[in-house]
C-alpha positions as CSV (number, residue, x, y, z in Angstrom):
1,M,146.3,-306.6,-1.4
2,K,145.7,-308.9,1.6
3,K,146.2,-312.6,2.2
4,Y,145.9,-314.7,5.3
5,L,148.9,-316.6,6.8
6,R,147.9,-318.9,9.6
7,G,144.9,-316.8,10.5
8,T,146.8,-313.4,10.5
9,K,146.2,-310.8,7.9
10,V,149.2,-310.1,5.7
11,Y,149.2,-307.0,3.5
12,Y,151.4,-306.2,0.6
13,L,152.5,-302.7,0.0
14,G,154.5,-302.6,-3.2
15,N,157.0,-305.5,-3.0
16,W,156.9,-305.6,0.8
17,M,154.8,-307.9,3.0
18,Y,153.6,-306.5,6.3
19,Q,152.0,-308.8,8.8
20,G,149.3,-307.6,11.2
21,Y,149.2,-303.9,10.5
22,D,146.1,-301.7,10.0
23,P,145.8,-300.1,6.5
24,E,143.5,-297.4,7.8
25,A,146.0,-296.4,10.5
26,F,148.7,-296.4,7.8
27,Q,146.7,-293.9,5.7
28,K,146.3,-291.8,8.8
29,S,150.0,-291.9,9.4
30,L,150.7,-290.7,5.8
31,A,148.2,-287.8,6.2
32,L,149.9,-286.8,9.5
33,M,153.3,-287.0,7.9
34,V,152.0,-284.5,5.3
35,E,150.8,-282.2,8.1
36,A,154.2,-282.5,9.9
37,V,156.1,-281.5,6.8
38,Q,153.8,-278.7,5.7
39,G,154.3,-276.7,8.9
40,E,158.0,-276.5,8.2
41,K,158.2,-272.9,6.8
42,E,156.2,-271.5,9.7
43,D,158.3,-273.4,12.2
44,R,161.5,-272.2,10.7
45,L,160.4,-268.6,10.8
46,F,159.3,-269.0,14.4
47,Y,162.7,-270.5,15.4
48,E,164.6,-267.8,13.6
49,Y,162.5,-265.2,15.4
50,L,163.2,-266.8,18.8
51,I,166.9,-266.9,18.1
52,S,166.9,-263.2,17.1
53,V,165.3,-262.2,20.4
54,A,167.0,-264.6,22.7
55,P,168.7,-262.7,25.6
56,T,171.9,-264.8,25.8
57,Q,174.2,-266.6,23.4
58,A,173.5,-269.8,25.3
59,D,169.8,-269.5,24.6
60,K,170.5,-268.8,20.9
61,E,172.6,-272.0,20.7
62,I,170.0,-274.2,22.4
63,I,167.2,-272.9,20.1
64,A,169.5,-273.3,17.0
65,S,170.2,-276.9,17.9
66,I,166.5,-277.6,18.2
67,R,165.8,-275.8,14.9
68,D,168.5,-278.0,13.3
69,D,166.9,-281.2,14.7
70,E,163.5,-280.1,13.4
71,I,165.0,-279.6,9.9
72,R,166.4,-283.1,10.1
73,H,163.1,-284.5,11.2
74,N,161.3,-282.8,8.4
75,L,163.7,-284.4,5.9
76,M,163.2,-287.8,7.5
77,F,159.4,-287.5,7.2
78,K,159.7,-286.3,3.6
79,K,161.9,-289.4,2.7
80,M,159.6,-291.8,4.6
81,Y,156.5,-290.4,2.8
82,K,158.3,-290.7,-0.6
83,D,159.5,-294.2,0.2
84,F,155.9,-295.3,0.9
85,T,154.0,-293.4,-1.8
86,G,156.5,-292.6,-4.5
87,Q,155.4,-289.0,-4.3
88,D,156.9,-285.8,-2.8
89,V,155.0,-283.9,-0.1
90,M,153.5,-280.8,-1.7
91,D,154.6,-277.5,-0.1
92,V,152.0,-275.2,1.3
93,T,152.0,-271.7,-0.1
94,E,153.0,-268.7,1.9
95,E,152.9,-269.4,5.6
96,G,153.7,-266.9,8.3
97,F,153.7,-267.0,12.0
98,K,152.2,-265.0,14.8
99,K,154.8,-263.1,16.6
100,P,154.6,-263.9,20.4
101,S,154.1,-261.0,22.8
102,S,157.5,-261.8,24.5
103,Y,160.4,-264.1,24.3
104,T,159.2,-266.2,27.2
105,D,155.7,-266.4,25.6
106,G,157.4,-267.7,22.5
107,I,159.4,-270.2,24.6
108,Q,156.2,-271.4,26.2
109,Q,154.5,-271.6,22.8
110,A,157.4,-273.7,21.5
111,L,157.3,-276.0,24.6
112,F,153.6,-276.8,24.1
113,G,154.2,-277.2,20.3
114,E,156.8,-279.8,21.0
115,L,154.4,-281.7,23.3
116,K,151.7,-281.5,20.7
117,A,154.1,-282.9,18.1
118,V,154.8,-285.9,20.4
119,E,151.1,-286.7,20.3
120,K,151.0,-286.4,16.5
121,Y,154.1,-288.5,16.0
122,R,152.8,-291.2,18.3
123,E,149.9,-291.5,15.9
124,I,152.2,-291.6,12.9
125,R,154.3,-294.4,14.5
126,K,151.3,-296.4,15.4
127,G,150.2,-296.8,11.8
128,L,153.5,-297.6,10.3
129,P,153.9,-301.1,8.9
130,D,157.5,-301.9,9.6
131,R,160.0,-301.7,12.4
132,H,162.6,-299.6,10.6
133,N,160.2,-296.7,10.1
134,R,158.7,-297.0,13.5
135,D,162.2,-296.8,14.9
136,L,162.9,-293.6,12.9
137,V,159.7,-292.0,14.3
138,F,160.7,-293.2,17.8
139,E,164.0,-291.3,17.3
140,I,162.1,-288.2,16.3
141,L,159.7,-288.6,19.3
142,T,162.6,-288.8,21.8
143,D,164.1,-285.7,20.2
144,E,160.8,-283.9,20.6
145,L,160.7,-284.8,24.3
146,K,164.3,-283.6,24.6
147,H,163.3,-280.3,23.0
148,A,160.4,-279.9,25.4
149,A,162.8,-280.3,28.3
150,K,165.2,-277.7,26.8
151,Y,162.4,-275.3,26.3
152,N,161.2,-275.9,29.9
153,F,164.8,-275.1,31.0
154,L,164.9,-271.9,28.9
155,Y,161.5,-270.8,30.2
156,T,162.4,-271.4,33.8
157,E,165.8,-269.7,33.5
158,N,164.3,-266.7,31.8
159,R,161.4,-266.4,34.3
160,T,163.6,-266.8,37.4
161,N,166.9,-265.1,36.5
162,G,165.6,-261.7,35.6
163,H,165.9,-262.0,31.8
164,E,162.2,-261.2,31.5
165,K,160.8,-257.9,32.5
166,S,158.7,-258.7,35.5
167,E,155.6,-257.0,36.7
168,P,155.8,-255.2,40.0
169,K,155.1,-257.6,42.8
170,N,152.1,-257.2,44.9
171,E,153.2,-258.2,48.4
172,K,150.2,-260.0,49.9
173,A,149.8,-261.5,53.3
174,P,148.4,-265.0,53.6
175,D,145.1,-263.4,54.8
176,D,144.9,-261.5,51.5
177,W,145.3,-264.7,49.5
178,I,142.3,-266.3,51.3
179,R,140.1,-263.3,50.5
């Protein structure tokens, strides 16, 4: 239901009044929350796999901390969705994940997954009608950026410190590069 207050649209959602938000963007936010929650099983399997193949205990601990944050984010999105709609997010049946060809490929995949999540969560935040929930999504966004930085660290460490089996190097002279 909408009313006008001094020329500004005011929408009522349940018993709450929200001034100046876009109901279409809100519906998009709800749909994206469902997407974010439904990928949980696949993400959890992927993180468990990375932990199982991580070459060092430090790597395992970093990935486990990211996994734990992701579980918390998932619960936050589920609660937010239920608060807005009164409904639970339906679970998707049987998801699996594609095993990466190597640990560093998995880390790279995770890094880009975190960055993709940032884009999705920005869209969710944009459509939310109140500051409290936008602040919660901002917290999740900043965690995702922190995760991307950690995965970047792991990727760099594993590529440069010999944890990854490297291909034989072709020593080329600068003239060979030009050709």
